[in-house]
VMD Tcl script that draws the C-alpha trace (Angstrom):
set ca {
  {0.00 0.00 0.00}
  {2.90 2.36 0.59}
  {3.77 2.31 -3.10}
  {0.19 3.17 -4.04}
  {0.19 6.00 -1.51}
  {3.38 7.37 -3.09}
  {1.77 7.08 -6.53}
  {-1.31 8.95 -5.29}
  {0.85 11.88 -4.24}
  {1.78 12.42 -7.89}
  {-1.76 12.26 -9.30}
  {-4.25 14.99 -10.16}
  {-7.33 13.31 -8.72}
  {-9.31 13.39 -11.96}
  {-11.57 10.59 -13.20}
  {-8.66 8.77 -14.85}
  {-6.84 8.69 -11.51}
  {-9.74 6.88 -9.84}
  {-9.87 4.29 -12.61}
  {-6.11 3.69 -12.40}
  {-6.33 3.55 -8.60}
  {-9.05 0.93 -8.87}
  {-6.89 -1.17 -11.21}
  {-3.86 -0.87 -8.91}
  {-5.92 -1.84 -5.87}
  {-7.26 -4.93 -7.64}
  {-3.69 -5.94 -8.46}
  {-2.62 -5.27 -4.85}
  {-5.42 -7.49 -3.54}
  {-3.91 -10.39 -5.48}
  {-0.23 -9.61 -4.91}
  {-0.47 -8.71 -1.21}
  {-2.92 -11.17 0.30}
  {-2.32 -9.82 3.82}
  {-4.03 -6.57 2.73}
  {-6.48 -8.06 0.24}
  {-9.65 -6.99 2.08}
  {-8.56 -3.37 2.44}
  {-7.32 -3.24 -1.16}
  {-10.58 -4.66 -2.49}
  {-12.71 -2.30 -0.41}
  {-10.63 0.69 -1.51}
  {-10.98 -0.38 -5.15}
  {-14.73 -0.67 -4.73}
  {-14.89 2.72 -3.02}
  {-13.13 4.41 -5.95}
  {-15.28 2.52 -8.43}
  {-18.53 3.59 -6.77}
  {-17.36 7.20 -6.85}
  {-16.63 7.07 -10.59}
  {-19.91 5.24 -11.27}
  {-21.79 8.07 -9.55}
  {-20.90 10.32 -12.48}
  {-21.71 7.76 -15.17}
  {-19.36 9.37 -17.69}
  {-20.50 12.91 -16.91}
  {-18.24 15.77 -15.86}
  {-16.52 15.42 -12.52}
  {-16.73 18.80 -10.72}
  {-13.25 19.85 -9.60}
  {-14.18 20.69 -6.02}
  {-15.97 17.39 -5.44}
  {-13.15 15.46 -7.11}
  {-10.52 17.21 -4.97}
  {-12.40 16.61 -1.71}
  {-13.13 12.99 -2.57}
  {-9.50 12.38 -3.56}
  {-8.39 13.79 -0.21}
  {-10.73 11.36 1.57}
  {-9.51 8.47 -0.56}
  {-5.89 9.32 0.16}
  {-6.70 9.52 3.88}
  {-8.20 6.01 3.74}
  {-5.04 4.68 2.06}
  {-2.86 6.41 4.68}
  {-4.94 4.76 7.39}
  {-4.69 1.39 5.63}
  {-0.90 1.70 5.75}
  {-1.00 2.74 9.41}
  {-3.16 -0.17 10.57}
  {-0.85 -2.83 9.18}
  {0.84 -3.14 12.58}
  {-2.29 -2.77 14.74}
  {-4.54 -5.34 16.37}
  {-6.98 -7.53 14.51}
  {-9.83 -5.61 16.14}
  {-8.48 -2.26 14.86}
  {-8.12 -3.71 11.38}
  {-11.65 -5.08 11.47}
  {-13.03 -1.73 12.64}
  {-11.26 -0.02 9.75}
  {-12.48 -2.58 7.21}
  {-16.05 -2.14 8.45}
  {-15.69 1.62 8.10}
  {-14.40 1.20 4.55}
  {-17.27 -1.12 3.73}
  {-19.80 1.61 4.44}
  {-17.79 4.61 3.21}
  {-18.59 6.85 0.26}
  {-16.28 9.47 -1.22}
  {-18.98 11.96 -2.14}
  {-22.43 12.65 -0.79}
  {-24.83 11.47 -3.47}
  {-26.90 14.66 -3.39}
  {-23.75 16.66 -4.22}
  {-22.51 14.24 -6.82}
  {-25.55 13.95 -9.06}
  {-26.22 17.05 -11.19}
  {-29.79 18.36 -10.90}
}
mol new
graphics top color blue
foreach p $ca { graphics top sphere $p radius 0.5 }
foreach p [lrange $ca 0 end-1] q [lrange $ca 1 end] { graphics top cylinder $p $q radius 0.2 }
display resetview
């Protein structure tokens, strides 16, 4: 996950970044089985965010805020690697119910 976090620091946070992030997380879930659950949940989180826009324009402010939240989740995923099983499970449960953007903000009216 540290390598993905470093990669994220060099990205713009546009729609392409989320798609590439999703692909990298899917690869990480296979290559690093010890973090497979977090990687898969992070990939799904990014995918749901992109799907919200269904090919439409991604407003810069929403994209920036969502990317900051996504990056925070990855930072936390790196930090929990050495914590207890309970802490990891709490984090995974949080990821399982997380969204990067509030749906009312994300869908144009």
